[in-house]
C-alpha positions in Angstrom: 75.1 124.1 88.0 71.6 123.0 87.2 69.5 125.6 85.4 65.8 125.3 86.1 63.0 126.9 84.2 60.6 129.0 86.3 57.1 129.5 85.0 56.3 132.5 87.3 59.6 134.2 86.3 58.4 134.1 82.7 55.6 136.5 83.7 56.8 138.4 86.8 60.1 140.2 86.7 62.4 140.9 89.6 61.3 144.5 89.6 57.7 143.4 89.8 58.6 141.0 92.7 60.1 144.0 94.6 57.0 146.2 93.9 54.7 143.4 95.2 56.9 143.1 98.3 56.6 146.8 98.9 52.9 146.5 98.8 52.8 143.5 101.2 55.1 145.1 103.7 52.8 148.1 104.3 51.8 147.6 108.0 48.9 150.0 108.4 46.8 148.5 105.6 44.6 145.4 105.9 45.3 142.3 103.7 42.1 142.7 101.7 43.4 146.1 100.4 46.8 144.6 99.7 45.1 141.8 97.8 43.3 144.3 95.6 46.3 146.4 95.0 48.5 143.4 94.1 46.0 141.9 91.7 45.4 145.3 90.0 49.2 145.9 89.8 49.7 142.5 88.1 46.8 143.2 85.7 48.2 146.7 84.9 51.6 145.0 84.1 49.8 142.7 81.6 50.2 139.4 83.6 47.6 137.0 82.1 46.2 135.9 85.4 42.9 134.5 86.6 42.1 135.3 90.3 41.4 132.4 92.5 40.7 134.5 95.6 42.4 135.4 98.9 42.8 133.9 102.3 44.0 135.4 105.5 47.7 135.8 104.5 47.9 134.9 100.9 46.0 135.1 97.6 45.9 132.7 94.7 46.1 133.2 91.0 46.5 131.0 87.9 48.7 131.6 85.0 48.6 129.2 82.0 46.7 126.6 84.2 49.3 126.7 87.1 48.3 128.0 90.5 50.4 130.4 92.4 50.0 131.6 96.0 51.4 135.1 96.8 52.0 136.2 100.3 50.2 139.3 101.6 52.3 139.6 104.8 55.1 138.0 106.8 52.8 135.2 108.0 51.9 134.4 104.3 55.6 134.2 103.5 56.1 131.7 106.3 53.0 129.8 105.0 54.6 129.7 101.5 57.9 128.4 102.8 56.1 125.7 104.9 54.0 124.6 102.0 57.0 124.3 99.8 58.8 122.1 102.3 55.7 119.9 102.9 55.0 119.5 99.2 58.1 117.3 98.8 56.5 114.8 101.1 53.1 115.0 99.5 
């Protein structure tokens, strides 16, 4: 089995992933509010992030010079999966 290092897992625990997922799965709240809640949550947990901004379904942050896109809803999750698949070709 190959063990791979994950930069984002260095800063975001499994519990934090689940908390972020709970925020993003709230259906009666707009994505702008989810974006604010998620970034405030990460800041409160001490994640050393810089905010890049938000789009329709995802928001971007940098940690240690690496960019991460975090989904705000199911469409954003699909976008992340699609981008991951396409990045192999690019």
